[in-house]
C-alpha positions in Angstrom: 0.0 0.0 0.0 2.8 2.2 0.8 4.3 1.6 -2.6 1.1 2.3 -4.3 0.7 5.6 -2.4 4.2 6.6 -3.3 3.5 5.8 -6.9 0.4 7.9 -7.0 2.1 10.8 -5.3 5.0 10.7 -7.8 2.5 10.6 -10.7 0.6 13.7 -9.4 3.8 15.6 -9.0 5.0 14.6 -12.5 1.6 15.7 -13.9 1.7 19.1 -12.1 5.3 19.7 -13.5 4.2 18.9 -17.0 1.2 21.2 -16.7 3.5 24.0 -15.4 5.9 23.5 -18.3 3.0 23.8 -20.7 1.6 27.0 -19.2 5.0 28.8 -18.9 5.6 29.1 -22.7 2.1 30.5 -23.2 2.8 33.2 -20.6 6.0 34.1 -22.3 4.3 34.4 -25.6 1.6 36.6 -24.0 4.2 38.8 -22.5 6.0 39.1 -25.8 2.8 40.0 -27.6 2.2 42.8 -25.1 5.4 44.5 -26.2 4.5 44.3 -29.9 2.1 46.7 -31.7 -1.4 45.4 -31.1 -3.5 44.7 -34.2 -7.0 46.2 -33.7 -9.9 43.9 -34.0 -13.2 44.8 -35.6 -15.2 42.4 -33.4 -14.7 40.8 -30.0 -13.5 37.2 -29.8 -16.3 34.6 -29.6 -14.9 33.0 -26.6 -14.8 36.2 -24.7 -18.4 37.0 -25.7 -19.6 33.6 -24.5 -17.7 33.9 -21.3 -19.3 37.3 -20.6 -22.7 35.9 -21.3 -22.2 32.9 -19.0 -20.6 34.8 -16.2 -22.8 37.5 -14.7 -21.0 40.7 -13.6 -20.3 41.0 -9.9 -21.2 44.5 -8.9 -18.8 44.4 -6.0 -15.9 43.1 -8.0 -13.2 45.5 -9.1 -12.5 45.6 -12.8 -9.1 44.3 -13.8 -7.1 47.2 -15.2 -5.9 46.8 -18.8 -2.2 47.3 -19.2 -1.2 50.4 -21.2 1.4 49.9 -23.9 4.6 51.7 -23.2 6.4 51.4 -26.5 5.9 53.7 -29.6 2.9 53.2 -31.8 3.7 52.8 -35.4 3.1 56.0 -37.4 2.6 58.1 -34.3 5.9 58.7 -32.6 5.8 59.8 -29.0 6.2 63.6 -28.9 9.4 64.9 -27.3 9.9 68.2 -25.4 12.9 70.6 -25.9 16.2 69.1 -25.2 17.2 69.4 -21.5 20.6 70.1 -20.2 22.1 67.7 -17.7 24.9 70.2 -17.0 25.1 73.7 -15.5 23.7 76.7 -17.3 26.1 78.7 -19.3 26.2 82.4 -20.5 25.0 82.6 -24.1 27.3 83.8 -26.8 26.7 85.5 -30.2 28.9 85.7 -33.2 30.0 88.9 -35.0 27.5 89.5 -37.9 29.8 92.1 -39.5 28.5 95.0 -41.5 24.9 94.3 -42.7 23.6 95.5 -46.1 20.3 93.6 -46.2 17.0 94.0 -44.4 17.2 90.6 -42.8 20.3 89.2 -41.1 21.3 85.8 -39.6 22.5 85.6 -36.0 24.0 82.5 -34.3 25.9 81.5 -31.2 25.9 79.1 -28.2 23.9 78.7 -25.0 22.3 76.4 -22.5 20.6 73.4 -24.1 16.8 73.8 -24.2 16.9 77.5 -23.1 15.6 80.3 -25.3 18.0 83.1 -26.4 16.8 86.6 -27.3 18.7 88.9 -29.7 18.1 92.6 -29.3 19.6 96.0 -30.2 18.6 99.5 -29.1 15.9 98.1 -26.9 14.2 96.3 -29.8 13.9 92.6 -30.1 15.4 91.3 -33.3 14.8 87.6 -33.1 14.6 84.6 -30.6 15.8 81.0 -30.9 15.9 77.8 -28.8 19.3 76.3 -28.1 19.6 72.9 -29.8 20.9 69.7 -28.3 24.4 70.4 -29.6 24.5 73.7 -27.7 24.1 76.1 -30.7 21.3 78.4 -31.8 20.5 80.6 -34.8 17.7 82.9 -36.0 16.8 85.4 -38.7 15.8 88.9 -37.7 14.8 92.2 -39.3 17.2 95.1 -38.9 17.1 98.8 -39.5 19.7 101.2 -40.9 22.1 102.8 -38.5 25.8 103.1 -37.7 27.6 101.3 -34.9 24.8 99.0 -33.8 25.6 96.5 -31.0 23.5 93.3 -30.9 23.1 91.5 -27.6 22.1 87.9 -26.7 20.4 87.0 -23.4 19.0 83.8 -21.9 15.3 84.4 -21.4 15.0 81.6 -18.7 18.0 82.8 -16.7 18.7 86.5 -17.6 21.0 86.8 -14.6 23.5 84.6 -16.3 24.7 87.7 -18.2 24.6 89.3 -21.7 26.7 88.6 -24.7 27.5 91.5 -27.1 28.7 91.7 -30.7 31.2 94.2 -31.9 29.7 97.4 -33.4 28.2 96.8 -36.8 27.2 99.3 -39.5 23.8 98.5 -41.0 22.3 100.0 -44.2 19.3 98.3 -45.6 18.0 98.6 -49.1 15.7 101.6 -49.8 12.1 101.0 -51.1 10.7 102.1 -54.4 7.2 103.4 -53.8 6.3 104.5 -57.4 3.8 102.3 -59.2 1.9 102.3 -62.5 2.6 105.0 -65.0 5.1 107.9 -64.6 6.6 110.7 -66.7 10.0 109.8 -65.4 9.8 110.5 -61.7 10.6 107.6 -59.4 10.1 108.1 -55.6 10.6 106.0 -52.5 11.8 105.8 -48.9 15.3 105.5 -47.4 17.6 106.6 -44.6 17.7 110.4 -44.2 20.9 111.8 -45.6 21.8 108.7 -47.6 22.6 108.7 -51.3 20.1 106.7 -53.3 21.1 105.3 -56.8 18.3 104.2 -59.1 19.2 101.7 -61.8 17.2 100.7 -64.9 17.4 97.0 -65.8 19.0 96.3 -69.1 20.9 99.6 -69.3 23.7 101.5 -67.7 21.5 104.4 -66.7 21.9 105.4 -63.0 20.3 108.4 -61.4 21.2 109.6 -57.9 19.3 111.5 -55.2 19.7 112.4 -51.5 17.1 111.2 -49.1 15.4 114.1 -47.4 14.9 114.6 -43.7 11.4 113.0 -44.0 12.9 109.8 -45.4 11.6 110.5 -48.9 13.6 110.7 -52.1 12.7 111.3 -55.8 14.7 111.1 -59.0 13.8 111.8 -62.6 14.9 109.3 -65.2 16.9 110.8 -68.0 15.5 111.2 -71.5 17.8 108.5 -72.8 15.4 106.0 -71.2 12.7 105.6 -73.8 8.9 105.3 -73.2 7.6 101.8 -72.4 7.9 99.4 -69.5 11.0 99.7 -67.5 12.2 97.8 -64.4 14.0 99.8 -61.7 15.7 99.1 -58.5 17.6 101.2 -56.0 20.5 101.0 -53.5 21.5 103.5 -50.9 24.9 104.5 -49.6 25.5 105.7 -46.1 28.6 107.9 -45.6 31.0 108.6 -42.8 29.3 112.0 -42.3 26.4 110.0 -40.8 28.6 108.2 -38.3 29.5 105.1 -40.4 33.1 103.9 -40.3 33.2 103.9 -44.1 30.9 104.5 -47.0 28.6 101.5 -46.9 26.3 100.6 -49.8 23.2 98.4 -49.4 22.0 95.6 -51.5 19.5 96.3 -54.2 15.9 96.8 -53.4 13.1 94.7 -54.9 12.6 95.5 -58.5 9.6 97.4 -59.6 8.1 97.6 -63.1 6.9 101.0 -64.2 5.4 102.3 -67.4 7.3 105.4 -68.7 5.2 107.8 -70.6 6.5 111.2 -71.6 4.5 111.7 -74.7 2.5 115.0 -74.5 -1.1 114.4 -75.5 -2.6 116.5 -78.3 -4.7 119.5 -77.4 -8.4 118.7 -76.7 -11.1 120.1 -78.9 -14.1 122.1 -77.8 -17.2 121.2 -79.9 -19.9 122.9 -77.8 -20.5 125.8 -77.6 -19.5 126.9 -81.1 -17.3 129.9 -81.6 -19.4 133.1 -81.6 -22.3 131.5 -79.7 -24.4 133.6 -77.4 -24.8 132.2 -73.8 -28.0 133.4 -72.2 -28.1 131.1 -69.2 -25.6 129.7 -66.8 -23.9 127.3 -66.2 -22.3 126.9 -69.6 -22.2 123.2 -70.6 -18.9 122.6 -72.5 -18.3 119.5 -74.5 -15.5 118.2 -76.7 -13.2 115.4 -77.5 -9.9 114.3 -76.1 -7.6 111.3 -75.3 -9.4 108.5 -73.4 -8.7 108.3 -69.6 -7.4 111.9 -69.6 -8.7 114.7 -67.4 -9.8 117.9 -69.1 -9.8 121.3 -67.4 -11.8 124.0 -69.0 -10.8 127.7 -68.6 -12.8 130.9 -69.1 -10.3 133.7 -69.7 -7.5 131.6 -68.1 -9.6 130.8 -65.0 -10.4 127.2 -64.4 -14.2 126.6 -64.3 -14.7 122.9 -64.5 -13.0 119.5 -65.1 -14.2 116.3 -66.7 -12.9 112.8 -67.3 -12.6 111.7 -70.9 -14.4 108.5 -71.5 -13.4 105.5 -73.6 -15.2 107.0 -76.6 -13.0 110.1 -76.4 -15.8 112.5 -75.4 -16.1 114.7 -72.4 -18.5 117.3 -71.0 -18.7 119.5 -67.9 -20.7 122.4 -66.6 -19.0 125.7 -65.5 -19.2 126.7 -61.9 -18.9 130.1 -60.2 -19.8 133.4 -61.6 -19.0 134.5 -65.1 -19.2 138.2 -66.0 -21.2 139.1 -69.0 -19.3 140.0 -72.2 -17.0 138.4 -74.7 -15.3 135.4 -73.1 -12.7 132.9 -74.3 -13.1 129.2 -73.6 -10.0 127.0 -73.7 -9.3 123.4 -72.5 -6.2 121.5 -71.5 -6.0 117.8 -70.9 -3.7 115.8 -68.6 -3.0 112.1 -69.3 -2.8 109.4 -66.5 1.0 109.8 -66.5 0.7 113.6 -65.8 1.7 114.9 -69.2 -0.2 118.2 -69.9 -1.2 119.1 -73.4 -1.2 122.5 -75.1 -4.3 124.6 -74.7 -7.0 124.1 -77.3 -8.0 126.6 -79.9 -9.8 129.6 -78.4 -13.6 129.4 -78.5 -14.9 132.9 -78.1 -18.5 133.2 -76.9 -20.7 136.1 -75.8 -22.1 135.7 -72.3 -25.3 137.6 -71.6 -26.4 135.8 -68.4 -25.9 137.7 -65.2 -26.8 135.1 -62.6 -24.4 133.7 -60.1 -24.2 129.9 -59.9 -24.5 127.8 -56.7 -21.3 125.9 -56.0 -22.5 123.0 -53.9 -20.7 119.8 -54.7 -22.4 116.5 -55.3 -23.8 114.1 -57.8 -26.2 115.2 -60.5 -29.8 115.2 -59.5 -32.8 114.6 -61.7 -34.2 117.2 -64.1 -36.7 119.7 -63.0 -40.4 119.4 -63.7 -41.0 121.8 -66.6 -44.6 122.5 -65.5 -43.9 123.3 -61.9 -40.4 124.7 -62.2 -39.1 122.9 -59.1 -36.0 120.7 -59.5 -36.0 117.2 -58.0 -34.1 117.3 -54.7 -30.9 115.4 -54.7 -29.9 112.7 -52.3 -27.9 113.4 -49.1 -24.5 114.8 -50.0 -25.6 115.8 -53.5 -26.8 118.9 -55.1 -29.9 119.7 -57.0 -29.1 121.2 -60.3 -31.2 124.4 -60.3 -29.4 127.1 -62.2 -30.7 129.7 -59.8 -32.0 131.9 -62.7 -35.4 133.4 -61.8 -38.1 132.2 -64.1 -40.7 134.3 -65.6 -44.3 134.2 -64.6 -45.8 130.9 -65.5 -42.4 129.5 -66.7 -39.6 127.5 -65.1 -35.9 127.8 -65.2 -33.7 124.9 -66.3 -33.5 122.4 -63.4 -30.9 120.0 -64.7 -28.5 118.8 -62.1 -24.8 119.4 -62.6 -21.7 118.1 -60.8 -19.9 121.0 -59.4 -17.3 121.6 -56.7 -17.9 123.0 -53.3 -19.5 121.9 -50.0 -22.3 119.4 -50.3 -25.8 120.5 -50.0 -29.3 119.9 -51.3 -30.0 122.1 -54.3 -33.2 122.8 -56.0 -34.4 123.5 -59.4 -35.5 126.7 -60.9 -38.5 128.5 -59.6 -41.6 129.9 -61.2 -43.5 133.1 -60.6 -40.3 135.1 -60.8 -39.0 134.0 -57.4 -35.3 133.4 -57.2 -34.1 129.8 -56.8 -33.1 128.6 -53.4 -30.0 127.2 -54.9 -28.7 130.7 -55.9 -25.8 132.2 -54.1 -26.7 134.6 -51.3 -24.8 137.4 -53.0 -27.6 137.6 -55.6 -27.1 138.2 -59.3 -23.9 139.9 -60.1 -22.4 139.1 -56.7 -19.0 137.4 -56.1 -19.3 133.7 -55.3 -16.5 133.1 -52.7 -17.4 129.5 -52.2 -16.1 128.5 -55.6 -12.9 129.3 -57.4 -13.0 132.9 -56.3 -12.4 131.8 -52.7 -9.8 129.2 -53.4 -6.4 130.4 -52.3 -4.7 127.4 -53.9 -6.2 127.8 -57.4 -3.8 128.4 -60.2 -3.7 131.6 -62.2 -2.6 132.4 -65.8 0.7 133.7 -64.3 2.0 130.3 -63.5 0.2 127.8 -65.7 2.5 128.2 -68.7 5.9 128.3 -66.9 7.4 124.8 -67.4 9.6 122.9 -65.0 13.2 122.2 -65.8 12.4 118.5 -66.1 9.7 119.2 -68.7 11.9 121.2 -71.1 15.3 119.6 -70.6 16.0 118.2 -74.1 18.5 118.7 -76.9 15.8 120.4 -78.9 15.5 123.1 -76.2 19.3 123.5 -76.1 19.5 124.1 -79.8 16.5 126.4 -79.9 17.8 128.5 -76.9 21.3 128.8 -78.4 20.0 129.9 -81.8 17.7 132.5 -80.4 20.4 133.9 -78.1 22.9 134.1 -81.0 20.3 135.9 -83.1 19.5 138.3 -80.3 23.1 139.2 -79.9 23.8 139.7 -83.5 20.6 141.2 -84.8 19.2 143.2 -81.8 21.9 143.9 -79.2 24.8 144.7 -81.5 22.7 147.1 -83.7 21.3 148.9 -80.7 24.9 149.2 -79.3 25.9 150.9 -82.6 22.9 153.3 -82.4 23.7 154.1 -78.8 27.3 154.8 -79.7 26.3 157.2 -82.5 23.8 159.2 -80.5 25.6 159.3 -77.2 26.1 162.9 -76.1 24.3 164.3 -79.1 20.8 164.5 -77.7 19.3 165.7 -74.5 17.9 163.0 -72.2 14.2 162.7 -73.1 13.2 162.2 -69.5 15.1 165.2 -68.0 12.0 167.2 -67.8 10.4 164.5 -65.7 13.2 164.4 -63.2 13.2 168.0 -62.0 16.1 169.3 -64.0 14.1 171.9 -65.8 14.3 174.3 -62.9 17.0 177.0 -62.6 20.1 175.8 -60.6 19.7 178.7 -58.2 16.2 177.5 -57.4 17.2 174.0 -56.2 19.9 172.4 -54.1 21.9 169.3 -54.7 19.8 167.4 -52.2 16.8 167.9 -54.5 18.5 165.8 -57.3 18.2 162.5 -55.5 15.4 160.9 -53.6 16.0 159.0 -50.3 17.0 155.4 -50.8 14.0 154.0 -49.1 11.7 156.1 -51.3 13.5 155.0 -54.5 13.4 151.3 -53.4 9.7 151.5 -52.5 8.8 153.2 -55.7 10.7 150.7 -57.8 8.9 147.8 -56.1 5.6 149.4 -56.5 6.1 150.1 -60.2 7.4 146.6 -60.9 4.5 145.0 -59.0 1.8 147.0 -60.7 3.2 146.5 -64.2 3.5 142.7 -63.6 -0.1 142.4 -62.2 -1.6 144.6 -65.0 0.2 142.5 -67.6 -0.8 139.1 -66.1 -4.4 140.2 -65.4 -6.1 140.1 -62.0 -9.6 139.7 -60.7 -11.3 140.1 -57.3 -10.5 136.5 -56.2 -8.5 135.0 -53.4 -5.9 133.5 -55.8 -5.1 136.9 -57.3 -4.7 138.4 -53.8 -2.2 135.6 -53.2 -0.5 136.4 -56.6 -0.3 140.2 -55.7 1.5 139.4 -52.5 3.8 137.0 -54.1 4.7 139.4 -57.0 5.4 142.1 -54.4 7.7 139.8 -52.5 9.5 138.7 -55.6 10.0 142.3 -56.8 11.3 143.2 -53.4 13.8 140.4 -53.5 15.1 141.4 -56.9 15.3 145.1 -56.0 17.1 144.2 -52.8 19.6 142.2 -54.8 20.4 145.2 -57.0 21.0 147.3 -53.9 23.3 144.7 -52.2 25.2 143.9 -55.4 25.8 147.6 -56.3 27.1 148.4 -52.8 29.2 145.3 -52.5 30.8 146.0 -55.9 31.6 149.6 -54.8 33.8 148.3 -52.0 35.0 151.1 -49.6 33.0 153.6 -51.6 29.7 152.0 -51.0 28.5 155.0 -49.0 28.8 157.1 -52.1 26.2 155.0 -54.0 22.6 156.0 -54.2 19.7 154.6 -56.1 17.0 155.9 -58.4 14.2 154.6 -60.6 15.4 154.2 -64.2 13.0 155.8 -66.7 14.3 153.4 -69.4 13.4 150.4 -67.3 10.1 151.8 -66.4 9.4 152.2 -70.2 10.5 148.6 -70.7 8.2 147.5 -68.0 5.2 149.4 -69.5 6.0 148.0 -73.0 6.2 144.4 -71.5 2.9 145.0 -69.8 1.2 146.2 -72.9 2.6 143.4 -75.1 1.5 140.8 -72.6 -2.0 142.2 -72.5 -2.3 142.8 -76.3 -0.9 139.5 -77.3 -2.4 137.5 -74.3 1.2 136.2 -73.8 1.8 133.4 -71.3 4.4 133.3 -69.7 4.0 137.0 -69.2 6.8 139.5 -70.1 7.9 140.9 -66.7 10.6 143.4 -65.7 11.1 142.5 -62.1 13.0 145.6 -61.0 13.4 149.2 -62.3 16.0 150.3 -59.8 19.6 151.3 -60.9 22.5 152.7 -58.8 23.6 156.3 -59.1 26.1 158.6 -57.4 24.9 160.6 -54.4 25.0 164.2 -55.5 24.1 165.5 -52.0 27.7 164.8 -50.8 29.5 167.3 -53.0 31.3 167.3 -56.4 34.2 165.1 -55.4 32.2 162.3 -53.7 29.7 162.5 -56.6 32.5 161.9 -59.1 33.9 158.9 -57.2 30.4 157.5 -56.8 29.7 157.9 -60.5 32.9 156.0 -61.4 31.9 153.2 -59.0 28.4 152.7 -60.3 29.4 153.1 -64.0 32.2 150.6 -63.9 32.3 147.1 -65.3 32.6 145.6 -61.8 29.3 147.1 -60.7 27.5 146.0 -63.9 28.8 142.5 -63.6 27.7 142.1 -60.0 24.2 143.4 -60.7 23.8 141.1 -63.7 25.2 138.1 -61.8 22.8 138.7 -58.9 19.7 138.9 -61.1 20.8 135.8 -63.1 21.4 133.8 -59.9 18.0 134.7 -58.6 16.3 133.9 -61.9 17.9 130.4 -62.0 17.0 129.8 -58.3 13.4 130.8 -58.9 13.1 128.4 -61.8 14.6 125.6 -59.7 12.3 126.2 -56.8 9.3 126.3 -59.2 10.4 123.0 -60.6 10.7 121.3 -57.2 7.8 122.7 -55.2 4.7 120.6 -55.6 1.4 122.4 -56.2 -1.7 121.7 -54.1 -1.9 124.0 -51.1 -2.1 127.8 -50.7 1.3 128.1 -49.2 3.1 126.0 -51.8 1.2 127.9 -54.5 2.4 131.2 -53.0 6.0 129.9 -52.9 5.7 128.9 -56.5 4.3 132.4 -57.5 7.3 134.0 -55.7 9.7 131.7 -57.5 8.1 132.5 -60.9 8.3 136.2 -60.2 12.0 135.8 -59.5 12.5 133.8 -62.6 10.5 135.8 -65.1 11.2 139.2 -63.4 14.9 138.6 -63.1 15.3 137.5 -66.7 13.1 140.3 -67.9 15.0 142.9 -66.0 18.3 141.5 -67.2 17.3 141.4 -70.8 16.1 145.0 -70.6 19.3 146.0 -68.9 21.3 144.3 -71.7 19.9 146.9 -74.1 22.4 149.8 -74.2 20.2 152.4 -72.4 21.7 155.1 -70.1 22.6 153.6 -66.7 22.0 150.0 -67.9 24.4 147.0 -67.6 25.0 147.2 -71.3 26.0 150.9 -71.1 28.8 150.0 -68.7 30.1 146.8 -70.4 29.6 147.3 -74.2 32.6 149.6 -74.6 35.0 148.1 -71.9 34.1 144.4 -71.7 32.5 143.3 -74.9 33.4 139.6 -74.4 31.8 139.6 -71.0 28.8 141.4 -72.4 28.4 138.9 -75.2 28.7 135.9 -72.9 26.2 137.4 -70.4 23.8 138.2 -73.2 23.9 134.7 -74.7 23.4 133.0 -71.3 20.5 135.3 -70.3 18.6 135.1 -73.6 19.1 131.4 -73.9 17.7 130.9 -70.4 14.8 133.1 -71.1 14.1 131.1 -74.3 14.1 127.9 -72.4 11.7 129.2 -69.7 9.4 130.3 -72.5 9.6 127.0 -74.5 6.9 125.1 -72.6 4.2 123.2 -74.3 1.4 125.4 -72.9 0.7 129.1 -73.1 0.9 131.8 -75.8 4.4 132.7 -76.7 5.9 135.6 -78.5 5.3 135.1 -82.3 8.5 134.4 -84.3 7.3 137.1 -86.7 7.6 139.7 -83.9 11.3 138.7 -83.3 11.9 138.9 -87.1 10.4 142.4 -87.3 12.4 143.5 -84.2 15.6 142.3 -85.8 14.9 144.1 -89.1 14.0 147.3 -87.3 17.2 147.2 -85.1 19.4 146.4 -88.1 17.9 149.2 -90.1 18.4 151.6 -87.2 22.0 150.7 -87.0 22.6 151.1 -90.7 20.8 154.5 -90.6 22.9 155.6 -87.6 26.1 154.6 -89.4 25.2 156.5 -92.6 24.2 159.5 -90.6 27.4 159.6 -88.7 29.5 159.4 -91.9 27.6 162.2 -93.4 28.0 164.4 -90.4 31.6 163.4 -89.9 30.8 162.2 -86.3 32.6 159.1 -84.9 30.5 155.9 -84.9 31.1 155.2 -81.3 30.4 151.8 -79.8 
């Protein structure tokens, strides 16, 4: 029995061991499977479902937690955070970027792994970066132009570690080109104030330079060698040592910009309605015509702008005049400006007879509907628009025209005409014949006929202008100045001064003193300014409007500057004898100013012929015979004449330059432009008049002692005057007039020479 029991026990133990060996590999396989990527199943295993159905859930039993896989899932790597440093934190470092010539720069250095480094300069953050696992960092940042810039690097997590700095770097970034679309040659943009900008044209060697202004703006004008069409431009800027840079540093090129260059002057528009000679019995005047598509047409009545219109794709335009128009014969002209800014010549004159006396409303807005002819009341316009009533009182039982018109001025609600003889509510408060100060009459910035025809230097700079100006100057010297010099030499000392009776010399010597022969300087200067101003304004034409008040002030200022230049130049040239020099109004220059005024008015010339100053130096006779002779020698010498001519020429050139640079738009800029035009036209006119050999003139002092200087001065002055008058707009002196003047002067010289030979007198000159 004992043996049997031992046998059974051994069998049981052996069976348990075999079962354990069988279960162990299965557990190992299960454990291995848990480490692999589980394959998702779309349905539960049947055995598990049967087991769940057969074994009811025990509400008190705790659910067996499902083990969570710890390895990576295929296709979805486990996210990792920034690298962490196992060592101590270190102070960040930053490499020297050197001089920077681009708008974006790369910075790099070292730091604590996982920390964030900030790069800054001048209190401005440039860029930030996280230190990589190898201990390095880098970032791209936007920089601005400036000398001696120091860039710092600091650890944002541990700023107390310290700051790293770069050596000082000079930075100059590329400028920007702001111009877009169509241009007549002007290219503008932004840059560093004081830097030199160079604009280049792709595909050519053309480069144009400009200095960036204090406001950061620059503008250049592409030369005429660049033909019309599409051009691609780019710009660089160079900062100099004068701005604190260690050396002249040039930036990289800016982004290229494509522009359409258009310098072609459009043809003059045509006015088709009203017809020449038409009678206008009601205002406003509706003017129609043809022009270049997309251009803007401005209509003028006697050189005053009255309305503008856009030319449609069909080439037709129409607009209605605004403001008051005085009755009488009036001339309508039109000028058009293309999208590039090129301005055409004025159209042919259309002369009409205005018989209407009403003053127009000048409220701005969109056209309203037409008036009801039976009631005489115009349809009211919407908010911000104007009704189109003409404001002309209608007769009993009739209505005035109530068509709406787009006019300039403050918005309002207009109305149509009225019946029963009552005035229209849309009429100006001044009533018929009053002055409408809400339209052009009250616009201080409106242009006048005095400045509309004076071109800019950029507009006339061409070889054609150079050849024309040189030819006219040479013709003036040979055919006008030289013959008049011959005449002056022949008659010098033979005839009594024709203006002596006007200057007080017709009294007996015992009835006057020497102090009576010369006026105080301040009175002579004031009289000269007054005469020049009045002759200029009468020649240009004025009206009771704000813009002509501005013009009068500007002309007076310009005449004052020219007169002051004569005073300063004359006394400076006299040297130590300047106290012997007095001043008087020259009768010859006054006559020249009156002739210029009359010619401008008679020929409707534009630019106007202007003599900007009529003052000449003279000896002070109140100091005695000796000082008077010394003063006479000082003011009659070549030195005095050269200084006076040079001062007037410099002011004339400066005026033309300022007029070419000052933009029009506001009242102040318009006033500056008017002063500049007065300096230009008045200085050239006074100098041309002084180059004629009249007593006390520049020519009288130079023609016998410095003929070469006189010839050079004459050519330069007349050539410059020709260039100023060679614009595409305005009414210029007819060539036939110059031919007639040349023939008359030449004939006078021949007559003087023949007369001198017959009388046995020397020819002079």
